[in-house]
GUNU-513207 format. One line per field, with one value per residue: residue in three letters; chain; x, z, y of N, C-alpha, C, O in turn. Coordinates in steps of 0.05 Angstrom, whole numbers. Each point is the difference from the previous one (the first is absolute). Example, Ala and Ser with C-alpha at 12.3 -4.5 7.8 and 13.67 -1.06 7.14 Angstrom:
2
residuo	ALA_SER
cadena	A_A
nu	264_-28
nw	156_-27
nv	-114_21
cau	-18_16
caw	0_1
cav	24_24
cu	18_-15
cw	0_14
cv	24_22
ou	21_10
ow	13_4
ov	0_22
! end
This chain:
97
residuo	MET_ASN_THR_PHE_PHE_ILE_VAL_CYS_MET_VAL_VAL_ALA_MET_LEU_ALA_THR_LEU_LEU_CYS_LEU_GLY_ARG_MET_GLY_LEU_GLY_PRO_THR_LEU_LEU_ASP_ARG_VAL_LEU_ALA_PHE_ASP_GLY_ILE_VAL_ILE_CYS_THR_VAL_ALA_MET_MET_VAL_LEU_PHE_SER_VAL_HIS_TRP_LYS_THR_ALA_LEU_PHE_ALA_GLU_LEU_ILE_VAL_VAL_ILE_ALA_SER_LEU_GLY_PHE_LEU_THR_THR_VAL_ALA_PHE_TYR_PHE_TYR_LEU_SER_GLN_PRO_GLU_THR_VAL_GLU_ARG_GLU_ASP_ALA_GLU_VAL_ARG_ASP_ASP
cadena	A_A_A_A_A_A_A_A_A_A_A_A_A_A_A_A_A_A_A_A_A_A_A_A_A_A_A_A_A_A_A_A_A_A_A_A_A_A_A_A_A_A_A_A_A_A_A_A_A_A_A_A_A_A_A_A_A_A_A_A_A_A_A_A_A_A_A_A_A_A_A_A_A_A_A_A_A_A_A_A_A_A_A_A_A_A_A_A_A_A_A_A_A_A_A_A_A
nu	16_31_6_-30_6_33_-9_-28_22_23_-24_-11_33_6_-29_10_31_-16_-20_27_16_-26_3_36_-2_-23_1_-18_-32_-10_29_-4_-30_12_24_-22_-23_26_4_-34_0_28_-14_-32_15_19_-30_-13_29_-1_-32_8_26_-20_-15_1_-26_40_17_-21_6_36_-3_-25_19_29_-16_-14_31_15_-25_-2_37_0_-24_21_32_-14_-9_36_13_-28_24_-40_-23_-23_-39_-36_-21_-27_-43_-28_-18_-35_-40_-17_-18
nw	0_27_-8_19_44_9_-5_29_36_-2_3_41_22_-9_19_42_7_-4_36_29_-10_10_43_9_-9_33_-38_9_-11_-43_-29_-6_-32_-43_-16_-10_-39_-33_-5_-21_-44_-23_-7_-30_-42_-9_-13_-43_-30_-2_-24_-44_-22_-1_-40_-32_36_18_-24_28_43_22_13_36_40_15_19_43_34_10_27_44_21_10_35_39_10_17_44_26_6_34_33_-15_31_26_-14_-3_40_12_-15_21_38_-5_-9_40_19
nv	-24_-21_-45_-28_-9_-30_-42_-22_-14_-38_-39_-15_-23_-44_-29_-11_-32_-42_-19_-18_-41_-33_-13_-25_-45_-19_-23_-40_28_-4_17_44_14_-3_34_38_1_11_44_23_-2_25_42_9_4_40_32_0_19_46_21_-1_31_41_-11_30_9_-6_-32_-30_11_-15_-42_-9_6_-29_-38_4_1_-40_-27_7_-17_-44_-16_6_-32_-39_-1_-6_-42_-12_20_11_23_-27_-18_27_5_-34_-3_27_-17_-28_20_13_-37
cau	-16_17_10_-23_-4_21_-3_-23_7_19_-15_-17_17_8_-24_-3_22_-6_-22_12_14_-20_-12_18_6_-25_-4_-26_-11_-13_22_5_-23_0_23_-9_-18_18_15_-18_-5_25_2_-18_9_20_-13_-13_20_10_-21_-1_25_0_-25_-14_-20_3_2_-24_-12_19_-2_-25_1_20_-11_-22_10_11_-22_-13_17_-1_-24_1_16_-16_-21_14_9_-22_-11_11_20_25_13_10_23_22_10_15_25_16_10_19_25
caw	0_1_-26_-16_8_-9_-29_-5_8_-20_-25_4_1_-27_-15_10_-12_-28_-1_6_-25_-20_9_-5_-28_-18_-16_1_27_3_9_28_17_1_17_28_7_4_26_20_-1_11_29_12_0_20_27_2_4_28_17_-1_11_28_10_15_-15_7_-25_-16_-4_-16_-27_-10_-3_-22_-25_-6_-8_-27_-18_-2_-14_-29_-9_0_-25_-24_-4_-8_-27_-19_-8_-28_0_10_-20_-18_12_2_-28_-8_15_-13_-27_3_9
cav	24_23_5_10_26_17_2_16_29_11_5_24_23_5_12_26_16_3_21_26_8_7_25_21_2_-1_25_10_0_-26_-18_5_-10_-29_-7_4_-21_-23_4_-6_-30_-13_6_-17_-27_-4_-1_-26_-19_3_-11_-30_-10_4_-13_20_15_29_16_-2_26_16_-11_10_30_7_-9_18_26_-4_-2_25_18_-7_9_28_9_-6_21_24_-2_-4_25_6_21_-11_-16_17_13_-20_-5_24_-1_-21_9_22_-11
cu	17_11_-21_-6_21_-2_-22_6_20_-15_-18_17_11_-22_-4_20_-6_-23_10_15_-20_-13_18_4_-25_-6_-27_-10_-13_21_6_-22_1_24_-6_-18_17_15_-19_-6_23_2_-21_8_22_-11_-15_21_11_-21_-2_25_0_-25_-16_-20_1_1_-26_-13_17_-1_-24_1_19_-11_-23_9_14_-20_-13_17_1_-26_-1_16_-15_-22_12_9_-23_-12_13_23_27_14_13_26_25_12_17_28_19_11_21_27_15
cw	0_-29_-19_7_-10_-31_-7_7_-20_-26_4_2_-29_-17_9_-12_-30_-4_8_-23_-20_8_-6_-30_-18_-14_5_29_5_9_29_20_2_16_30_9_3_26_22_2_13_30_14_0_20_28_6_6_29_19_1_14_31_14_18_-19_6_-24_-16_-5_-17_-29_-14_-7_-23_-27_-9_-11_-27_-21_-5_-14_-31_-13_-3_-24_-25_-5_-9_-28_-21_-8_-26_1_12_-20_-21_10_1_-29_-9_13_-12_-26_3_7_-23
cv	25_8_12_28_20_4_19_30_12_7_26_25_9_12_29_19_5_22_28_11_9_26_23_6_3_26_13_-1_-27_-21_4_-10_-30_-9_4_-22_-26_1_-7_-30_-14_5_-17_-28_-5_1_-27_-22_1_-11_-30_-11_1_-12_18_14_29_18_2_28_17_-9_10_30_7_-9_17_26_-3_-1_26_21_-5_10_30_9_-6_21_25_-1_-3_28_10_21_-11_-17_18_14_-19_-4_24_1_-20_9_22_-11_-11
ou	-7_2_6_-6_-7_3_4_-8_-3_5_-2_-9_1_5_-6_-6_6_1_-9_-2_5_-7_-9_2_1_-2_-3_11_-1_-5_5_5_-6_-2_8_4_-6_4_8_-3_-4_7_7_-3_0_10_0_-5_5_6_-5_-2_10_-2_-7_4_-19_-8_0_-8_-10_1_2_-8_-7_3_-3_-10_-2_3_-5_-10_0_1_-10_-8_1_-4_-12_-3_4_-16_24_20_22_25_23_19_22_25_20_19_24_23_16_20_22
ow	-13_-7_-16_-18_-9_-9_-16_-15_-7_-12_-18_-10_-6_-15_-16_-8_-10_-18_-11_-5_-14_-16_-6_-8_-22_12_-2_17_23_17_15_22_21_15_16_22_18_13_20_22_16_15_21_20_13_18_22_16_12_19_21_15_13_24_22_-24_-6_2_-20_-23_-18_-18_-23_-21_-17_-20_-24_-20_-16_-22_-23_-16_-16_-22_-20_-14_-18_-22_-16_-14_-24_-19_-3_-15_-8_-2_-7_-14_-5_-4_-14_-12_-3_-7_-18_-6_3
ov	20_24_18_16_22_22_18_18_23_21_17_21_24_19_17_23_22_16_20_24_20_17_22_23_10_21_24_-14_-9_-16_-19_-10_-11_-21_-17_-10_-16_-21_-13_-11_-18_-18_-12_-14_-22_-15_-10_-18_-21_-15_-11_-19_-18_0_-7_1_15_23_15_6_14_17_8_9_17_14_6_11_19_12_8_16_19_11_10_19_16_9_14_19_4_1_-1_-3_9_2_-5_4_9_0_-4_8_5_-6_3_12_-10
! end
């Protein structure tokens, strides 16, 4: 079980680092939003792994709160980006670069 835990944590940390890289390099705002969503998912996965490894349910509330905030943030960004003037403004910024 210890080896499995370590392998899963390393994979989750690598995925988080890749998402951080995409957040920094992503040319569009949508790339950055999806990278943020990936970071939230990896963070929740690591907390679940710690909770299972330590055989405790103390992280349950924190897992639910962080997952909910990540979901609501993604929905808020989607609503913001679905506004016609926002999409036109972002397209103009990309063309200027």
